[in-house]
Residue frames as a rotation matrix with the C-alpha (Angstrom) as fourth column:
MET 1
0.189 -0.782 0.594 -11.76
-0.617 0.376 0.692 94.15
-0.764 -0.497 -0.411 7.20
GLU 2
0.469 0.044 0.882 -12.28
0.482 0.824 -0.297 91.82
-0.740 0.564 0.365 4.21
LEU 3
0.963 -0.114 0.242 -11.30
0.156 -0.496 -0.854 94.59
0.218 0.861 -0.460 1.74
GLU 4
0.551 -0.805 0.219 -8.16
-0.829 -0.498 0.255 95.34
-0.096 -0.322 -0.942 3.69
ALA 5
0.166 -0.454 0.875 -7.19
-0.224 0.847 0.482 91.71
-0.960 -0.276 0.039 3.78
LEU 6
0.691 0.131 0.711 -7.74
0.623 0.390 -0.677 91.45
-0.366 0.911 0.188 0.03
GLN 7
0.938 -0.346 -0.013 -5.65
-0.316 -0.838 -0.444 94.57
0.143 0.421 -0.896 -0.52
GLU 8
0.357 -0.851 0.384 -2.69
-0.634 0.081 0.769 92.84
-0.686 -0.519 -0.511 1.05
ILE 9
0.031 -0.339 0.940 -2.57
0.392 0.870 0.300 90.27
-0.920 0.359 0.160 -1.74
VAL 10
0.924 0.340 -0.177 -2.92
-0.010 -0.440 -0.898 92.73
-0.383 0.831 -0.403 -4.69
PRO 11
0.243 -0.873 -0.424 0.86
-0.912 -0.354 0.207 93.03
-0.330 0.337 -0.882 -5.22
ALA 12
-0.556 -0.454 0.696 1.26
-0.279 0.891 0.358 89.21
-0.783 0.005 -0.622 -5.29
MET 13
0.351 0.745 0.567 -1.65
0.457 0.392 -0.798 88.93
-0.817 0.539 -0.203 -7.70
ALA 14
0.837 -0.040 -0.545 -0.24
-0.411 -0.704 -0.579 91.59
-0.360 0.709 -0.606 -9.95
SER 15
-0.193 -0.981 0.000 3.13
-0.829 0.163 0.535 89.77
-0.525 0.103 -0.845 -10.01
LEU 16
-0.540 0.084 0.837 1.27
0.219 0.975 0.044 86.73
-0.813 0.207 -0.545 -11.32
GLY 17
-0.990 0.135 0.029 -0.54
-0.023 -0.367 0.930 88.81
0.136 0.921 0.366 -13.97
ALA 18
-0.315 0.915 -0.251 -3.85
0.876 0.382 0.294 88.58
0.365 -0.127 -0.922 -12.14
SER 19
-0.784 0.123 0.608 -6.23
-0.220 -0.971 -0.088 91.29
0.580 -0.203 0.789 -10.97
LEU 20
-0.695 0.555 -0.457 -8.86
0.709 0.425 -0.563 91.57
-0.119 -0.715 -0.689 -8.29
VAL 21
-0.652 0.622 0.433 -12.36
-0.293 -0.734 0.613 93.10
0.699 0.273 0.661 -8.46
ALA 22
-0.859 0.486 -0.162 -14.91
0.351 0.327 -0.877 93.30
-0.374 -0.810 -0.452 -5.67
ILE 23
-0.581 0.771 0.261 -18.64
0.054 -0.283 0.958 93.55
0.812 0.571 0.123 -6.30
SER 24
-0.876 0.277 -0.396 -20.95
0.390 -0.078 -0.918 95.09
-0.285 -0.958 -0.040 -3.69
PRO 25
-0.002 0.935 0.356 -24.64
0.954 -0.105 0.281 96.13
0.300 0.340 -0.891 -3.64
GLN 26
0.170 0.039 -0.985 -23.55
0.657 -0.749 0.084 99.30
-0.734 -0.661 -0.153 -1.95
GLN 27
0.929 0.264 0.259 -23.84
0.369 -0.626 -0.687 102.44
-0.020 0.734 -0.679 -3.98
ALA 28
0.161 -0.941 0.298 -20.58
0.799 -0.053 -0.599 103.87
0.580 0.335 0.743 -5.33
LYS 29
0.212 -0.090 0.973 -21.10
-0.194 -0.980 -0.048 107.08
0.958 -0.179 -0.225 -3.44
PHE 30
0.848 0.036 0.529 -20.61
-0.528 0.158 0.835 105.06
-0.054 -0.987 0.153 -0.23
SER 31
0.839 -0.504 0.205 -18.00
0.466 0.860 0.207 102.52
-0.280 -0.078 0.957 -1.35
LYS 32
0.453 -0.714 0.534 -15.60
0.454 -0.332 -0.827 105.00
0.768 0.617 0.174 -3.09
PRO 33
0.370 -0.402 0.837 -14.87
-0.700 -0.713 -0.033 107.11
0.610 -0.574 -0.546 0.04
LEU 34
0.852 -0.038 0.522 -14.49
-0.378 0.645 0.664 103.92
-0.362 -0.763 0.535 2.04
ALA 35
0.776 -0.564 0.283 -12.00
0.629 0.655 -0.418 102.51
0.051 0.502 0.863 -0.49
LYS 36
0.415 -0.598 0.686 -10.09
0.025 -0.746 -0.665 105.75
0.909 0.293 -0.295 -0.45
LYS 37
0.559 -0.097 0.823 -9.95
-0.794 -0.347 0.498 105.80
0.238 -0.933 -0.271 3.33
LEU 38
0.779 -0.217 0.588 -8.73
-0.145 0.850 0.506 102.19
-0.610 -0.480 0.631 3.49
GLY 39
-0.111 -0.890 -0.442 -6.24
-0.754 -0.214 0.621 102.60
-0.647 0.402 -0.648 0.63
ILE 40
0.192 0.273 0.943 -7.96
0.275 0.907 -0.319 100.07
-0.942 0.320 0.099 -1.58
THR 41
-0.471 -0.529 -0.706 -6.43
-0.509 -0.490 0.708 100.02
-0.720 0.693 -0.039 -5.05
PHE 42
-0.926 0.214 0.312 -8.62
0.370 0.688 0.624 97.44
-0.081 0.693 -0.716 -6.79
PRO 43
-0.647 0.743 0.171 -12.08
-0.475 -0.569 0.672 98.36
0.596 0.354 0.721 -8.28
ILE 44
-0.785 0.614 0.080 -15.22
0.262 0.448 -0.855 97.94
-0.561 -0.650 -0.513 -6.20
LEU 45
-0.854 0.519 0.043 -18.11
-0.086 -0.222 0.971 97.64
0.514 0.825 0.235 -8.60
SER 46
-0.638 0.720 0.273 -21.62
-0.611 -0.257 -0.749 98.36
-0.469 -0.645 0.604 -7.67
ASP 47
-0.903 0.423 -0.075 -24.34
0.315 0.771 0.554 95.73
0.292 0.476 -0.829 -8.13
PRO 48
-0.697 0.680 0.228 -27.60
-0.717 -0.668 -0.200 97.76
0.016 -0.303 0.953 -8.02
GLN 49
0.329 0.934 0.141 -30.54
-0.944 0.320 0.083 95.77
0.032 -0.160 0.987 -6.70
ASN 50
-0.202 -0.519 0.830 -28.17
-0.567 0.754 0.333 92.79
-0.799 -0.403 -0.446 -6.29
ARG 51
0.667 0.516 -0.538 -28.76
-0.728 0.293 -0.620 91.70
-0.162 0.805 0.571 -9.85
VAL 52
-0.034 -0.750 -0.661 -25.48
-0.709 0.484 -0.512 89.88
0.704 0.451 -0.548 -10.23
ALA 53
-0.783 -0.221 0.582 -25.77
-0.604 0.495 -0.624 88.24
-0.150 -0.840 -0.521 -6.86
SER 54
0.160 0.935 0.316 -29.24
-0.637 0.342 -0.691 87.04
-0.754 -0.090 0.651 -7.83
GLU 55
0.583 -0.002 -0.813 -28.03
-0.758 0.360 -0.544 85.57
0.293 0.933 0.208 -11.09
PHE 56
-0.413 -0.826 -0.382 -25.44
-0.507 0.558 -0.657 83.57
0.756 -0.078 -0.650 -9.20
GLY 57
0.354 0.673 -0.649 -28.03
0.190 0.628 0.755 82.40
0.916 -0.391 0.095 -6.69
LEU 58
-0.475 -0.748 -0.463 -26.28
0.674 0.029 -0.738 84.25
0.566 -0.663 0.491 -3.83
LEU 59
-0.572 0.318 0.756 -28.99
-0.334 -0.932 0.139 86.54
0.749 -0.172 0.639 -2.68
TYR 60
-0.387 0.532 -0.753 -30.80
0.843 0.534 -0.055 86.43
0.373 -0.656 -0.656 0.71
ARG 61
0.138 0.545 0.827 -33.33
-0.087 -0.825 0.558 88.72
0.987 -0.148 -0.066 2.38
LEU 62
-0.886 -0.452 0.099 -32.61
-0.085 -0.052 -0.995 89.74
0.455 -0.891 0.008 5.94
PRO 63
-0.145 0.862 -0.485 -35.31
0.811 0.384 0.441 88.61
0.566 -0.330 -0.755 8.33
PRO 64
0.545 0.481 0.687 -37.09
0.116 -0.855 0.506 91.37
0.830 -0.196 -0.522 10.32
GLN 65
0.936 -0.218 -0.276 -35.19
0.282 -0.008 0.960 90.62
-0.212 -0.976 0.054 13.58
LEU 66
0.022 -0.986 0.166 -31.84
0.942 0.076 0.326 91.00
-0.334 0.150 0.931 11.78
LYS 67
0.021 0.110 0.994 -33.02
0.637 -0.767 0.072 94.13
0.771 0.632 -0.086 10.05
ALA 68
0.908 0.367 0.204 -33.74
0.067 -0.606 0.793 95.61
0.415 -0.706 -0.575 13.52
ILE 69
0.580 -0.772 -0.260 -30.28
0.613 0.204 0.763 94.71
-0.536 -0.602 0.592 14.73
TYR 70
-0.232 -0.661 0.713 -28.70
0.961 -0.267 0.065 96.34
0.148 0.701 0.698 11.70
MET 71
0.309 0.455 0.835 -30.77
0.361 -0.868 0.339 99.49
0.880 0.197 -0.433 12.26
ASP 72
0.956 -0.002 -0.293 -29.72
0.288 -0.179 0.941 99.54
-0.054 -0.984 -0.171 15.96
PHE 73
0.125 -0.991 -0.038 -26.13
0.751 0.070 0.657 99.61
-0.649 -0.110 0.753 14.78
GLY 74
0.182 -0.021 -0.983 -26.87
-0.308 -0.951 -0.037 102.45
-0.934 0.309 -0.179 12.32
ILE 75
-0.865 -0.488 0.120 -26.63
-0.073 0.358 0.931 100.21
-0.497 0.796 -0.346 9.25
ASP 76
0.175 0.962 -0.211 -29.45
-0.277 -0.157 -0.948 101.21
-0.945 0.224 0.239 7.02
LEU 77
-0.488 -0.401 0.775 -29.14
0.504 0.596 0.625 98.92
-0.713 0.696 -0.089 3.95
SER 78
0.479 0.740 0.472 -31.89
0.835 -0.217 -0.506 100.85
-0.272 0.637 -0.721 2.11
ARG 79
0.844 -0.241 -0.478 -29.76
-0.233 -0.969 0.076 103.99
-0.482 0.047 -0.875 2.28
PHE 80
-0.111 -0.992 0.064 -26.40
-0.426 0.105 0.899 102.30
-0.898 0.073 -0.434 1.46
ASN 81
-0.620 -0.167 0.766 -27.81
0.402 0.771 0.494 100.06
-0.674 0.614 -0.411 -1.26
GLY 82
-0.863 0.263 -0.432 -30.33
-0.452 -0.784 0.425 102.45
-0.227 0.562 0.796 -2.72
ASP 83
-0.339 0.822 -0.457 -33.38
-0.275 0.378 0.884 100.15
0.900 0.425 0.098 -2.52
ASP 84
-0.030 0.448 0.894 -35.82
-0.997 -0.082 0.007 98.91
0.077 -0.890 0.449 0.13
ALA 85
0.395 0.266 -0.879 -35.24
-0.399 0.912 0.097 95.16
0.828 0.313 0.466 -0.47
TRP 86
0.298 -0.387 0.873 -32.98
-0.919 0.130 0.371 94.54
-0.257 -0.913 -0.317 2.62
GLU 87
0.988 -0.138 0.076 -31.16
0.155 0.938 -0.311 91.85
-0.029 0.319 0.947 0.66
LEU 88
0.325 -0.944 -0.062 -27.47
-0.790 -0.307 0.531 90.98
-0.520 -0.124 -0.845 0.76
PRO 89
0.517 -0.203 -0.832 -25.31
-0.544 0.673 -0.502 88.64
0.661 0.712 0.238 -1.23
VAL 90
0.935 -0.342 0.089 -23.70
0.184 0.687 0.703 85.64
-0.302 -0.642 0.705 0.34
PRO 91
0.363 -0.893 -0.266 -19.97
-0.728 -0.450 0.518 86.35
-0.582 0.006 -0.813 0.47
ALA 92
0.818 -0.057 0.572 -18.40
0.347 0.842 -0.414 84.54
-0.458 0.537 0.708 -2.53
ARG 93
-0.014 -0.865 -0.501 -15.16
-0.581 -0.400 0.708 84.33
-0.814 0.301 -0.497 -4.47
PHE 94
0.894 0.192 0.405 -14.73
0.221 0.597 -0.771 83.33
-0.390 0.779 0.491 -8.06
ILE 95
-0.114 -0.951 -0.288 -11.45
-0.293 -0.245 0.924 82.85
-0.949 0.190 -0.251 -9.81
LEU 96
0.899 0.437 0.023 -11.48
-0.057 0.169 -0.984 83.12
-0.434 0.883 0.177 -13.56
ASP 97
-0.027 -0.907 0.421 -8.68
0.744 0.263 0.614 82.10
-0.667 0.330 0.668 -16.01
THR 98
-0.708 -0.437 -0.555 -7.52
-0.008 -0.781 0.625 84.29
-0.707 0.446 0.549 -18.87
HIS 99
-0.890 0.449 0.080 -10.43
0.174 0.173 0.969 82.94
0.422 0.877 -0.232 -21.03
GLY 100
-0.459 0.746 0.483 -13.14
-0.812 -0.572 0.113 83.90
0.360 -0.341 0.868 -18.44
VAL 101
0.128 0.453 -0.882 -13.64
-0.028 0.891 0.453 80.34
0.991 -0.034 0.127 -17.32
VAL 102
0.520 0.099 0.849 -14.39
-0.826 -0.196 0.528 79.93
0.218 -0.976 -0.020 -13.61
VAL 103
-0.109 -0.682 -0.723 -11.58
-0.189 0.728 -0.659 77.72
0.976 0.065 -0.209 -12.23
SER 104
-0.780 -0.115 -0.616 -12.53
0.551 0.341 -0.762 78.12
0.298 -0.933 -0.202 -8.55
ALA 105
-0.210 0.768 0.605 -15.72
-0.308 -0.639 0.704 79.11
0.928 -0.039 0.371 -6.75
GLU 106
-0.589 0.045 -0.807 -16.71
0.694 0.540 -0.476 79.28
0.414 -0.841 -0.349 -3.15
ALA 107
-0.275 0.598 0.753 -19.47
-0.406 -0.782 0.473 80.75
0.872 -0.176 0.458 -1.08
ASN 108
-0.663 0.127 -0.737 -20.55
0.656 0.572 -0.492 80.44
0.359 -0.810 -0.463 2.57
PRO 109
0.242 0.879 0.410 -23.78
0.408 -0.476 0.779 81.77
0.880 -0.021 -0.474 3.91
ASP 110
0.710 -0.089 -0.698 -22.01
0.674 -0.200 0.711 82.42
-0.203 -0.976 -0.081 7.23
TYR 111
0.781 -0.380 0.496 -20.36
0.060 -0.744 -0.665 85.79
0.621 0.549 -0.559 6.46
THR 112
0.704 -0.563 0.433 -18.01
-0.662 -0.297 0.688 85.30
-0.259 -0.771 -0.581 9.42
LYS 113
0.278 -0.594 0.755 -16.34
0.143 0.803 0.579 82.36
-0.950 -0.053 0.308 7.71
ARG 114
0.919 -0.022 -0.394 -14.34
-0.373 -0.372 -0.850 83.65
-0.128 0.928 -0.350 4.88
PRO 115
0.760 -0.645 0.076 -11.39
0.647 0.742 -0.174 82.05
0.056 0.181 0.982 3.29
ASP 116
0.196 -0.807 -0.558 -7.87
0.329 -0.482 0.812 83.34
-0.924 -0.343 0.171 3.83
PRO 117
0.822 0.136 -0.554 -7.09
-0.402 -0.551 -0.731 85.72
-0.404 0.823 -0.398 0.90
ARG 118
-0.244 -0.963 -0.113 -3.72
-0.828 0.146 0.542 84.02
-0.505 0.226 -0.833 0.48
GLU 119
-0.145 0.270 0.952 -5.69
0.227 0.945 -0.233 80.97
-0.963 0.182 -0.198 -0.78
ILE 120
0.871 0.428 -0.243 -6.38
-0.082 -0.360 -0.929 83.07
-0.485 0.829 -0.279 -3.96
ILE 121
0.215 -0.885 -0.414 -2.66
-0.955 -0.280 0.102 83.23
-0.206 0.373 -0.905 -4.62
SER 122
-0.530 -0.388 0.754 -2.37
-0.342 0.912 0.228 79.47
-0.776 -0.137 -0.616 -4.24
ALA 123
0.307 0.762 0.570 -5.25
0.321 0.481 -0.816 79.02
-0.896 0.433 -0.097 -6.67
ILE 124
0.960 0.106 -0.258 -3.76
-0.176 -0.489 -0.854 81.23
-0.217 0.866 -0.451 -9.39
SER 125
0.211 -0.971 -0.114 -0.08
-0.960 -0.228 0.162 80.41
-0.183 0.075 -0.980 -8.91
PRO 126
0.700 0.038 -0.713 1.16
-0.357 0.883 -0.303 77.24
0.619 0.467 0.632 -10.62
ASP 127
-0.254 -0.931 -0.261 4.12
-0.118 0.298 -0.947 77.11
0.960 -0.210 -0.186 -8.21
GLU 128
-0.439 0.146 0.887 2.06
-0.878 -0.280 -0.389 77.34
0.192 -0.949 0.251 -4.97
């Protein structure tokens, strides 16, 4: 759902000269078919072993009881992510300017609380 919501703002971002990139620990062999199915036009990069997430201090290990719940739902992170770590990144957004300087950053450990994607447009648009 998050990818679909982000896809909705891609045209507005493009009109402002901006682009969107998602980073996921999921292997490309799983994220590429999903992106195609959902009509996602922005790149979804793979972060093997959550190296980028770890560098940003955004990594957490799922406790055994949550791992069991994931498995009950058929979500096998070791298969999707290609490692046995059972770690996920905290959902985060970073907005960089044209010089690569981070001008906005936010992360929330509660994955159900994600900012409205339209807030990205407000952050990059001088008129918003």
